[in-house]
C-alpha positions in Angstrom: 0.0 0.0 0.0 1.3 3.5 -0.9 2.1 6.0 1.8 -0.5 8.8 1.8 0.6 12.4 1.6 -1.7 15.4 2.1 -0.7 18.7 0.5 -2.2 21.8 2.1 -1.6 24.8 -0.1 -3.8 27.5 -1.6 -1.8 27.4 -4.8 -3.9 24.8 -6.6 -1.5 24.6 -9.6 1.4 23.8 -7.4 -0.6 21.3 -5.4 -1.7 19.5 -8.6 1.9 19.4 -9.8 3.1 18.0 -6.5 0.3 15.4 -6.5 1.2 14.3 -10.0 4.9 14.0 -9.1 4.3 12.1 -5.9 1.7 9.8 -7.5 4.1 8.9 -10.3 6.7 8.0 -7.6 4.6 5.6 -5.7 2.8 7.8 -3.2 -1.0 8.4 -2.8 -1.2 12.1 -2.8 -4.2 14.4 -2.2 -4.6 18.1 -1.8 -6.5 20.6 0.2 -6.7 24.3 -0.8 -7.1 25.8 2.7 -6.1 25.1 6.3 -9.7 24.3 7.3 -10.2 21.9 4.3 -6.9 20.2 5.3 -7.9 19.8 8.9 -11.3 18.3 7.8 -9.5 16.0 5.4 -7.2 14.8 8.2 -10.2 14.2 10.5 -11.7 11.9 7.9 -8.5 9.9 7.1 -5.1 10.7 8.6 -2.3 10.8 6.1 1.2 9.4 6.7 2.7 12.9 6.0 1.5 16.5 5.4 3.2 19.1 3.2 2.0 22.3 4.7 2.2 25.9 3.2 3.1 28.4 5.9 1.1 31.3 4.4 -2.5 30.1 4.0 -5.4 32.5 3.8 -7.6 31.1 6.6 -5.0 30.0 9.2 -1.3 30.3 9.0 0.7 27.1 8.6 2.1 27.2 12.1 -1.3 27.3 13.7 -2.5 24.6 11.3 0.4 22.5 12.4 -0.4 23.0 16.1 -3.9 21.9 15.5 -2.8 18.8 13.6 -0.3 17.9 16.3 -3.0 18.4 19.0 -5.1 15.8 17.4 -2.4 13.2 16.7 
């Protein structure tokens, strides 16, 4: 089974490119376009790793990381 990676970034073109690259290299990658969407995604199914943008429009990446860690 492939390791799952969640990309949380508001730059959807960059996220799509990263998902494509990771998928072709054996990972199961998915993307969320905001911190809240990423947190919701994690609550539904926790990934093995998260690639997290620091400058997100709804919450900054540091606060998002704190919330992820509080629930893990």
